[in-house]
N, C-alpha and C positions, 0 to 999 in steps of 0.2 A: 291505591298506589299514589305516592307523592308525586307532585308535578316534577317533570324532568329537570327543570331549572332549580327547583327547590332542593333536589337531591345533590346537586353539584357542590362540592367543597364543604359538605357538612362535617367532615372529619379533618378539616384543614384550618389552622390558625392563620387565615388569609388576611390580605390587606383590608378587606371589608370587615372582617371580625375585629381586627385591631382598631379600625376607625370607630367602631361601635363600643368597644370595651376599654379603650385607653383614654386617659385625659388628653385633651387637645394638644397641650404643650409636650406631653410625653410622645404622642404619636408624631408630632412635627419633628422632634429630635431623632426619633427612630427612623422616620422617612429620610432624613438627611443622611443617616448612616447607610441606609439601603441604597439610595439613589445617588449620593454624592461621595460616599466613602468617608463621611465624617466620623471621628472617634465616638465610641459609645461609653457614657459615664455610668457609674454603678447605680446612681439613683434611678436613671431611666431603666436600667436592667432589672432593678428590683420591682419597679412598677409593671414592667412587661411580664416578669416571672409570675407575679401575683395574678395578673389577668389571665395568663396562659394556664396557670394551675386551676383557677376557678372554672375556666372554660372546659378544661380537660376532665375535671371531676364531674361536671354536668353531663359530659358525654361518656361517662362510665370508665374513665381511665383510673387505674390504681397505681401505676408506676410511670416513671419517666426514664428516658434513655438518650444519651448522646449517640446519634446515628451517623456512622462515618464509613468511609470507603478506603480500607487499607490496600496495600499493594498486591494483595491476593486477587484483586479484581472483583470481589463481591462486597457486600455490606456487612457491618458488624454493629453490635449494640450490647450494652450491659444495663440491666434494668435495676432501678432503685425505687423503692416505694415512697409515696408521698407521706406516709405515716411517720410521725415523730413522737416517741413516748415522752410523757411529761413527768413520770416518776411515781404517780399514784395509781397505777393500773389503768390509766386512760391514755389517749393519744390525740394529737392534733395533726392536721395536714400542713406540710411546710415545703416550700420551694422558693429558694432565694435567687437573687440576681447573680450571685457568685456561682451557684449550682447551674444556672442557665448558661452563663458565659463559659465556664471552664469545668472540665472533667478530668479524671486521671485514670484511664485504663492501663492495664499492664501492657507495656510495649514490647516486651522481650520475645513473645511467641508469634508475633506477626512477621511476615516477610519484610526484610529491611535491607538486603543486599550489602551487609557489612556495616551499616550505619550504627547498629547497636549490638553490643555483646549480650549474652544471656543474663549476665549478672547486672546489666544496666537496664533495669526494667521500667523505669519511670517514663511515661509519655503523657501528652496532654491532648485533650479534645477541646476545640474552641468554636463557639457558636458562630455559624454562618447565617447572619440575619437576612441575607439576600434570597434564601430559599425557605419557604414557609414550613413551620412545624406541622406535624400531623399525628393523628391517633391511629395506631395499628394494633389490633389484638389487645385492647385495653391498656396500651402503653403510649404515652406521649413521646413521640420521636422527634428529636431536635437535630436537624442537619448540622454537622460540625466538620471542621478540618481536624487533622490528626498530625501531631508533630512530636519529635523526640525531646528529651530533656534539654538538649542544646539548640533546639529550634529547627532542626532539619525536617523537611516534609517527609512524612511516612505514609502519605495517602495520595489518592488521585485528585482530590478536590483542590488542595492548596496550589499546585502548579497551574491548574486550570484557571483558578481565580487570578493568579499572577498574569497569565497569558491574556486574559480578558482585560486586565488593567492596562497592560502595555499596548494592546490593540486600541483601546479607547484613547490613550494618550497620543499615539501616532496618527490615528484617523482624524482626531480633532485638529492636529497640525495641518493636515492636508485640507480639511474642510475650511479652515480659516483662510486658506488661499483663495477659496471660492466665496469668501465673505460670509461664511456660516459659522455659528458658534453654539453648537448644541450642548445641552447639559451632559449627555451621555451618548457614547457610541457603543453598542453591544452586539456581539454575534448572537444569532438566533439559530436554533436547530429544531428539526423535526425528524425523529428517528422512526423509520418504518421497520417494525419488528416482525421477522418471519419465525415460524415455529412449527413443530409437528405435534400432533395429538394421536396417541395410540392407546389401545386397551391396556389397562393396568395389568391384567393377567398375562398378556403376551410379554410385557416389559419384565415382569418378575421372572419369567421363564427364560429370559435371555441374559445370562450373566455378563456378557460383554456390554450390553446396554446399561445394566445396573452399575457396573464398575467404571466403564470408560465413556459412557454417554453415546457410543456409536456401535454399530454392528461390526465386529472384526471378521465375521464370516457371513456368507449369504449369497446364494446364486440369484441372478436376476429373476424377477417375477414373470409369470406368463404374460401378464399385461402390466406395463409400467405407466408412463405418462405420454406415450406416443400418440394416443388419440386426442390429446390436448383438451379433454372434456372436463377436467377438474377445475381448471383456471376460471375463476369468477362463476363457477357453477353453483347450483342450489346447495345450500349448506345443510348437511344431514342434521336431523333433530337433536341427537345427542351433543353434537358440536355446537349447535345453535344455543342450547341451554347453557352450555359452558360459557360461550361468548357473552350471553346476557348477564350472567353472574359476574363475569370479569368486568364488563362495562360498568355495572352498578358499583362495584368496589373501587374501581379506578376513578369514577366520577365523584364518589364520596370523598376520595383523597385529593380532589381537585386536579386530577390528571385528565386532560381533555381528549380522551379516546374518541376518535372521529370515524375512522374507516376500518371495516373488517371484511375479509373475503377469503375464499379459497384461493390458494396459490397453485402453481403448476403441478407439483408432484402430488400424488395421492396422499391424504392425511396431512398435507401441508397447508398452513394458513398464514394470514398476515393481519397485524393491527398497526394502524398509523394514527398518531395524535396530531392535534393542532400545534403549530409552532409555539415555542416558548423561548425565553432567554436561555442561553446555552447552559448555564450552571443549573438552573431549575429543570431544564429539559433532560439533563444528564441524571439528576436525582430521580426524576419521574421515570426514566427508562429503567433504572436499577430497581425501583419499586414495582414497575410493570412486570419485569421478568420474575421477581419473587412471587407476585400474585398469580402469574400464569401457572407456575408450578404448584402452588398451594391449592388453588381453586380446582385444578384438574383432578386432584385426588377425590374431591367430593362427587365427581361425576364418573367415577370408576375409570378415569383416564390418566395418562401420564403425559406431561408436556416435555418434549425434547427440544432443548435450545442449542444442542451441538450443531456445528456448521455442516456436518456431513454424516448424519446418523445412518444413512442407507447408501450403499455404493450403487452407482449406475443411474440414480435419479437425482433430481435437483437437491442441492443443499440449501441452507438458510443463511441469509445475510441480514445486516442491519444498516439500511441505507441512511447515511448522514447527510441530510439536506441542510446545507449551511448557507447562511446569508448574514448581512451586516446592516444594522439600522442605526439611525441617528434621530432621536426624538420622534420615532415613528416613521421616518423616511427610509425606505429600503435603498441602500446605496448600490445594490446590484440590479436595480430596476432601471432600464435605459431611459425611461421617462419620455415626455412629449416635447420638451423644448431643447434647442441646441445646447444651451449652457449645461443643462442636466446631462445631456449626452456626453459632453466633454468630461464632466465629473465621473460619469459612469465608466467611460473609457479609461480614466486614470485608475479607478479601483479595479476594473477588470484586468488592466495591465499588471497591477500589483499581485493579483491572484495568480496570473499566468507565470509571472517571474518566480513567485514563491513555490509553486508546484514544480516547476522545472528545476530550480536551484536545489530544492530539498526533496526531490522525488524519492531518493533512497530512504530518507527519514519518514516520509509518508508511508512508504511500503513497510517499513519497520513497525509503524504504529498499528498496523492491522495484522501483524504476524502472530500466529499462534499455532499450536499443535493441530487444532481442529480446522483452522482456516487453510492450512497447507493442503487439505483434501478438497477444498472448494475452489480456491483461486485458480483460474485457468480452465475449469470445467465449463461445460456448455451453458450453464445457467449463471455464471459469475464472470466478472471481469478478469483479465489476465493479471499476472504478477507484475507486468510492465505498466508503470504509471504513465498515463497520457490524458490529454484534455480534449473533450468533444464540445464544440461550440455551436454546431448547427450551421446550415447553409448561409443564412442572412448575416449572422454575426461573424462568421468566417470571412465573408466578403468585406465587411466593415474593417476587420482587423487587417486583412490583406491590403486594402487601400491605404491604411495608415502605414504599414510596413513598406509599401511601394512608394510612399511620398505623394500619393494622389489626393490626400485630404489636405485641406488648407484652412487657415483661419483669417478672416478679414479683421484686421486690427481696429478698424474704425468703430465697430460695435461688438467685438468679441464673440462673433457667431462662428461656431464650428461647422464648416461646410464639408460634409462627407460625400457629396454627390447627390444624385437624384433618388431620394427616398430609399437609400440603402439601409437605413436603420428604422425598421418598422416598429409598430407598437408590439413589443414582445409579450404583452399580456395574452395575446392570442398565440396558441401553439401552432406556429406555421412551419416548424421543422419536426422531423421524425426524432424519436428517442433512440439513442444508440445503447442497447443493453450490453454491448461488449466493451464499453468504455468505463474505466474505473472512476473517472472524474468528469461529469457531464454538466454543462450549463443547461438549465431547464426553465428558461424564461426570466426568472428574477432571483435565482439561487443556483448553487452548485450542489450536485448530488454525488457524494463520495460513496460509491457502491461497493467498495472492497472491504468495508468493515464487517467483521464476523458477527453472527447472530448472538453469540454468547459473550461477546466482549463488553467491557466497560467502555462506552463510546468516548469518554473523555480523552483517551490516548490519541485518537485521530484528530479531535478538535484542538487539543493542546498544540500539536505540531502545526496545524493549519493557522490557528490564531497567531502563533509566534512568528511563523515564516511570513505571513501577510503583513504583520506589524513591522517587520524589518524592511520589507519592500516599500511600505508607506513612509517609513522613517527616511529611507534613502531618497525618495521623491521629495519629501519636505526639505531635507538638507540641501538638495540641489536647487530648489526653486524658491525657497524663502528669500525675500529681499528682491525678487524680480519685480520690476515696475509693473503696475497694474495693466497698462496698455500692451505690455509685451508678454503677459503671463500665458495667454491662450496659445500663442505661437510656441512659447518655450515648453509648455506642458505637452503639446502635441508632438514636438520634436523629441522630448524625453520618452514619450510612449513609443514613438517610432523606433528609436534606438533600442529600447528595452525589449520590445516585441521581436525585433529582428534577432536579438541575442538569444531569445528563448523560444523561437518559433518551432524548434524541434519537438517540443512537448505537445504541439497541436496535431491531432490525428482524428479524422472523421470516418475512417474505414472500418473493416471487420477486425476487431481485436483478437478474434479466435484464429485467424488465418496464419498459416506458416509463413506467408509473405510478410506479414507484419512483424513476426519474430526477426526475420532477416533485416527488414527495414529499420526496426528499432535498434538493432545492433549497429547498423550503418550510421544511424543518427547519434549513437553514443548514449542511448538510454539504458538504464540498468534493468536487468532481468534477474531479480533475486527470487528464485523459485521456492525456496524453503525458509522457514523461520531461522534456521541456523545460518543461512546466507544473509538474512536481512538484519538480524539483531545488532551486528557490529556498527551499523549506521547510527545507532543511538549515541555512541561515544566516539565517533570519528572526529578528527580535529575541527572540521567544518561545523559539525553539530555542537560540539562543546563551545565553540566560539559563538554560535547563535544563542545557545541557552544562556551563557553568561552575559553576552552583550545586551540581551533583552531583559535580563534579570528574572528569568523564569525558572531556571534550575542552576544550582551550583554544579561544578564539575563532580563533586562528591555525590550529590543527589542524582546526577545523570548516570554515573557509574553504578550506583545502588540499584537503579531501575533496570539497567542492563543486566546486572547479576540476578535480580529477581526474575526477570523474564527468562533468562537462560536456565535458571534452576527449575522454574515451573515447567518449561519445555522438556527438560531432561527427565524430570520426575514423571510427567505424563507419558512420555515415550517408554520409560521403564515399566510403568503400570500396564500399558498396552501390550508390550512385548511379553511380560510375565503372564498376563491374562491369556494371551493368544497361545503360548506354549502349554499352559495348564489345560486350557479348554480343548486344544487339539489332542493332548494325551489322554485326558480323563473323561471327556464328553463325546467327542466326535470319533476318534479312532476306535474305541471299544465297540461302538454301535456299528460302524462300518465293517469292522472285523466280524461282528456277530452276524450281520447280514450276509457277508461273504461266506461264512460257515454254513448258514442256512441254504444258500444257493448250492454250495458244494454237496451238502448232504442230500439235497433234493435230486441233484444229478446222479448221485450214487444210488439212491433208492430207485429212481426210474430205470437206471441202467441194470440194477440187480433184478428188477421185475421183468427184464427181457423185452422192454419196449423197443420197437424198431426205429422210432423217431430219432433223428440225429441230435436234437436239442442244441443245435449250434448257437442259437441266440443266447441261451442260458450260459453256454460255455464262454461266449464272448463277454457276457456280463461279468462272469467270474474272473476272467483274465483282466478286465478293466478294473475290477475291484482290487485284485491283488496288486496290479501295477499302481493303482491309486494309493493303496496303503504304503507301498514302498516309497512313493513320492512324498507322502505325508511324513513318513519316518525320516527320510533324507532332509526334508524341509525343516522339520523340528530340530534336527541335529544342527543344521546350518544356522538357523536362527538362534539357537541356544549358544552356539560358539561365538557368534558375532555380538550377541547381547552381553555375554560375559566380558568380551573385549571392551565394549562400550562402558560398562559399569566400572571397569578397572581404571579408566582414564581419570586423571586427577583434574586436569584443566577443563573447566566447564565449557568453553567454546569448542575445544577439540572433541569433547564428549557429544555436544550437540551436533557437530558436523558428522561424527560417526553415526549417530542415530539417524540423521536425515539422509545420508548418502550410502549407508551400509545396512543398518538395521531395518529401515523402512522397506527397501527392496526385498530383503529376506522375509519380511512379514507379508509382502504382496505374493511372494512365491508360495508360502504356506497357505495363504488364503485361497489362492487359485487351486491348489491341490485338494483342499477340503471342499470348496465350492463345486468342483467337478464331480465329486461323489454324491452331492445332493441331487444331481440330475438323474442318478440311476438307483440309489438306495430307496427301498420301499418306504412310503410315507409313514407307516406305523413304526418304522425303525428309526426314523430321523429324530434326534434327541431334543430339538428345539423348534419353536415356531419359525416357519419360513417367511420370506418377504410376502408371499401370497397370503399367508395367515395374518400377518401383522398389518399390512397396508390396506386390506380390503374387508375390514370388519363392517358389519351392517349397522 
């Protein structure tokens, strides 16, 4: 077996590979593009393309593809061979700088929210040099942005790169006030990915899982997660084999998979990587989810990434651990010196302001059909956005808000009192699992992101909102005399923190009391995707997108329309599947079992048995009542589903699905699930939760 470090990055055209394969002057120019945003000329692109092709051919690649992230939320690729016929029956291999830089996939069939008409098919993919190319299944994959013929962003990557640029610009302005001038300020992310693994045979026998990604029916198992024995428990051999293969393939792709363990729910697991720059971390996460699904099939398993595949046990999230760094310095690390503490307080204040001011936009960024079933359940944060800081940091912030912190102008020292700001590299506060946005020592953990989501949506909002807060700080304090800066900065933070203190909450986010308290504070409680999506295009949001140059109004509305359309389509699929399964799979078997019980009673009675058979009679009555309830529930769901489908306005349709169709689906589920408790096991038509979750 190859050395562990030797295996890492073998399928990635990494910085190390470029240093070894590119001429020094070419590498220097490419590095300037990657690190400083310098334009890339065609001569450099041709040299890079040649080196990239030679490296790819040596590693078995036969094709190349521009790998991009359309608004569907997944990844896309079109494969082109390196072969180029020369006209005499032979061929050469060819890959030019132009082919590296730009591609032209058909743009008409991707979700676009009205940006493109079907007859306007032309679109472009453009090389993103900041994320390394990689080889997957004998294809050289080149990370790219995707735009329309007129230049509108048709993907997730382009706005994310814009948000990183504006955050870099505004953070540098703030750091300049502290006498620092870094080359780059970049957001970093570490995405903790939760997932379920179940037997492939059980998956295939559950049409709801195959079509919808979650079980639309299913009574609670005899044993769930109540013993809390699965969390961090010994990993079963079949899963361990899968995890080893997954690690090997991710490492080869240069993805630093670090931590793996059993999660709380049976069959649930987690993989966490080492931090990376935000753009690359997002690409890595999309690749990780793809590999999770593909590798599972080799082990006779199926990987479920849906946020809530099983009712009544924990669902899956993707915790977005977000931080900000400047030439290696973590700007969310309190540090050891008072001056660094003042800098930290400024950046902390910017995050608090951003989260409070754009709480509805952050909630929108994690809204999805699947996440509606998870947010607010006992394993996930509520739909109300709030910030948890921990005891020590809360005390620091409180002192600032109360005006008890002071700055001695003679030497610019920030005095926050007697050791109230400890070295937060040590975890001296508890973690609050009920908080959607928690400070965890030197970063923020946004826990509300769904497991199946493209994480760029949440990071896009966070980057942009924090950039605006930093811009406002710089606008206010640029030009302040050096000897007065510390006092002015602290006063600015005091004012801003007091204006946004409502977002700070350290208690139990699951409690009914918090729901009432949040309402009193004026915090939004957007319970469903239909409720949350309008925040994408509110006047405040449009002003933010345009002011920061991240999205045009047209691009923002297109994303709103795409998200609405996806939600409505998924809800339609679920409602249709539920009605058909209830009619064609469950009801016939329940009726057949009721008939068997009735015939049994009839035969026993005809035989002249004296036993009252009251238990069997009660069972038959329950079955008959259950069938009636199922029939009534099917009819009710069918009627409201038809109503929803007839609505023309997408937002009205989404609201109908969320507040009328979804409750009707819950009623039908409850009716069928009640029958699972009394129908004989050999009559039940699908694997139950007990069958699925507790395989050996």
